[in-house]
C-alpha positions in Angstrom: 87.9 11.8 -44.6 88.5 12.4 -41.0 87.5 15.6 -39.4 90.0 17.4 -37.1 89.0 19.6 -34.3 91.9 21.3 -32.7 94.2 18.4 -32.5 91.8 15.7 -32.2 90.8 13.6 -35.2 87.2 12.4 -35.3 87.5 9.1 -37.4 85.3 8.2 -40.2 84.2 5.3 -38.0 83.0 7.7 -35.2 81.1 9.6 -38.0 79.6 6.5 -39.4 78.5 5.4 -36.1 76.8 8.6 -35.3 75.1 8.8 -38.6 72.2 6.6 -37.2 71.1 9.6 -35.3 71.0 11.9 -38.1 68.3 10.6 -40.7 68.8 12.9 -43.8 67.5 13.0 -47.5 70.8 11.2 -48.6 74.1 9.9 -47.3 76.2 12.9 -47.7 74.0 15.0 -45.7 73.8 12.4 -42.8 77.3 12.2 -42.9 77.7 16.0 -42.7 75.1 16.4 -39.9 76.8 13.8 -37.8 80.3 14.8 -38.3 78.8 18.5 -37.3 77.3 17.0 -34.1 80.6 15.4 -33.1 82.7 18.6 -33.8 80.2 20.3 -31.5 80.4 17.8 -28.9 84.2 17.8 -29.0 84.4 21.7 -28.7 81.9 21.5 -25.7 84.1 19.0 -24.1 87.2 20.9 -24.7 85.7 23.9 -23.3 84.4 22.1 -20.2 88.4 20.8 -20.0 89.4 24.4 -20.1 86.9 25.4 -17.4 88.4 22.6 -15.3 85.0 20.6 -15.1 86.8 17.7 -16.4 90.3 16.5 -16.9 91.6 17.1 -20.5 93.3 13.9 -20.6 90.1 12.1 -19.5 87.7 13.3 -22.2 88.4 10.7 -24.7 87.5 8.1 -22.1 84.4 9.6 -20.7 81.3 7.0 -20.8 78.3 8.7 -22.7 76.2 9.5 -19.9 79.2 11.4 -18.1 79.7 13.4 -21.3 76.2 14.6 -21.2 76.6 15.5 -17.6 79.6 17.4 -18.4 78.1 19.2 -21.4 74.7 20.0 -19.5 77.1 21.4 -16.6 79.1 23.5 -18.9 75.9 25.0 -20.6 74.4 25.6 -17.4 77.3 27.7 -16.2 77.7 29.7 -19.4 74.4 30.1 -21.0 72.1 32.5 -18.7 68.7 33.8 -20.4 66.2 36.4 -18.9 62.9 34.9 -17.6 60.2 36.1 -19.8 58.1 38.8 -17.9 54.6 39.7 -18.1 55.2 42.6 -20.3 56.8 40.6 -22.9 54.6 37.8 -22.8 51.6 40.1 -23.2 53.3 42.3 -26.2 53.9 38.9 -27.9 50.4 37.5 -27.4 49.3 40.8 -28.8 51.4 40.8 -31.8 50.7 37.2 -32.6 47.1 36.4 -31.4 46.6 34.6 -34.9 48.8 31.9 -33.4 46.3 31.3 -30.5 43.2 30.4 -32.4 40.9 27.7 -31.0 40.7 25.3 -34.1 37.2 24.3 -33.0 35.5 27.5 -32.6 38.0 29.6 -34.5 38.1 32.3 -31.8 41.5 33.6 -30.2 42.1 31.8 -26.9 42.3 34.2 -23.9 45.7 35.5 -22.7 45.6 33.6 -19.4 45.0 30.2 -21.2 48.0 30.6 -23.4 50.2 32.5 -21.0 52.4 29.4 -19.8 53.0 28.3 -23.5 54.2 31.8 -24.4 56.7 31.9 -21.5 58.1 28.3 -22.5 58.5 29.5 -26.2 60.1 32.9 -25.3 62.7 31.2 -23.0 63.2 28.5 -25.3 64.1 30.9 -28.1 66.3 32.6 -25.9 68.2 29.5 -24.8 68.7 28.8 -28.3 69.9 32.0 -29.3 72.4 32.2 -26.5 73.5 28.7 -27.3 74.0 29.4 -31.0 76.0 32.5 -30.0 78.3 30.3 -27.6 78.6 27.8 -30.1 79.5 30.2 -33.1 82.2 31.8 -30.5 83.6 28.4 -29.9 83.6 27.6 -33.6 85.4 30.8 -34.5 88.2 30.0 -32.1 88.5 26.4 -33.1 90.7 25.1 -35.9 88.5 22.7 -37.7 89.4 20.8 -41.0 87.7 18.2 -42.8 84.2 19.3 -42.3 82.9 20.6 -45.5 79.4 21.3 -46.7 
C-alpha cells in the first residue's frame, strides 16, 4: 500500500527499494522503517522548498547527492543548539563518574581526559533532541496517510 505525504505519493516500489537500508527482524518492520525514512525525507524536502532552498517543482528530480545537500542546509538553518560549557560538562562528569572507569585499572578517569567526549556527547544529545522536536512539528502539520505501525 502506498504512503501519501500531503499530496505526494511514496510508491510501494520506492519503499521496497529503501528497505535495503533498514535491517529489521522481519519484513513488516523493515517496510515500516523504510516508509518512515521516506516520509521524513519528503517532509524535509517540502520544508526546504517552503524556505526557498530548492524549487518545489524540482524536488522530485533532485539527484540523491543534492537531496542530502539540501536537507543538510535546511537542518543547519533551523536547528541551533548551545555549546556544552565547562559548568555543564563538569556537572555531567560529577553525576556520571561510573561511566568513566578505566577498564584495565578500574579507576575513574580524570575529567581532563574525558572532557572532549563529554562535550561531544552533550552536543550530539542536544542536536538529536532539537531535530526530533523539529521533525515532530513537521509531522504534526503534515497529512500522512498509509503509514501504520
